[in-house]
C-alpha positions in Angstrom: -2.7 -7.3 9.7 -4.9 -6.3 6.9 -3.7 -9.1 4.7 -4.7 -11.7 7.4 -8.1 -10.1 7.8 -8.5 -10.0 4.0 -7.7 -13.7 3.7 -10.7 -14.5 6.0 -13.1 -12.5 3.8 -16.1 -14.3 2.6 -16.0 -13.0 -1.0 -13.5 -11.8 -3.5 -14.9 -8.3 -3.4 -14.6 -8.1 0.3 -11.0 -9.4 0.1 -10.1 -6.6 -2.4 -11.8 -3.9 -0.4 -9.9 -4.9 2.8 -6.6 -5.4 1.0 -6.6 -2.2 -1.0 -8.1 -0.2 1.8 -5.1 -1.2 3.9 -2.8 0.0 1.1 -4.7 3.3 1.1 -4.3 3.8 4.8 -0.6 3.1 4.7 -0.2 5.5 1.8 -2.0 8.2 3.8 0.3 7.6 6.8 3.3 8.0 4.6 2.1 11.3 3.2 1.4 12.6 6.7 5.0 11.5 7.8 6.3 13.2 4.6 4.6 16.5 5.5 5.9 16.4 9.0 9.5 15.7 7.8 9.3 18.6 5.3 8.0 21.0 8.0 10.5 20.1 10.7 13.6 18.6 9.2 16.3 20.3 7.0 16.1 18.2 3.8 16.5 18.8 0.1 12.8 18.9 -0.8 12.8 17.7 -4.4 15.1 14.8 -3.7 13.3 13.7 -0.6 9.8 13.9 -2.2 11.0 12.1 -5.4 12.7 9.3 -3.5 9.8 8.8 -1.1 7.2 8.8 -3.8 9.3 6.5 -6.0 9.7 4.0 -3.1 6.0 4.2 -2.2 4.8 3.5 -5.7 7.3 0.6 -6.2 6.2 -1.0 -2.9 2.5 -0.6 -3.8 3.1 -2.2 -7.2 4.9 -5.0 -5.5 2.2 -5.6 -3.0 -0.5 -5.6 -5.6 1.5 -8.1 -7.6 1.7 -10.3 -4.5 -2.1 -10.0 -4.0 -2.9 -11.0 -7.6 -0.5 -13.9 -7.4 -2.1 -15.1 -4.1 -5.6 -14.7 -5.6 -4.6 -16.8 -8.6 -3.1 -19.5 -6.4 -6.2 -19.6 -4.2 -8.6 -19.7 -7.2 -10.1 -16.3 -6.3 -9.9 -14.8 -9.8 -12.9 -14.6 -12.1 
């Protein structure tokens, strides 16, 4: 949803704010879910946190790579 909204942005700066803001919101939601799981589910804490953070950072890096590639294809780079 945020990606579609960002594609309709009038400038590159607005595009990046919308796109990266969406990433930040999703990251915040993951952290809230992580806290809830740690409070209410019997998990091995270091393993759970390590795997979750690892997957989160890999997915964010992948999404940023996709954004940069799309910006280059659409001629939005400086």
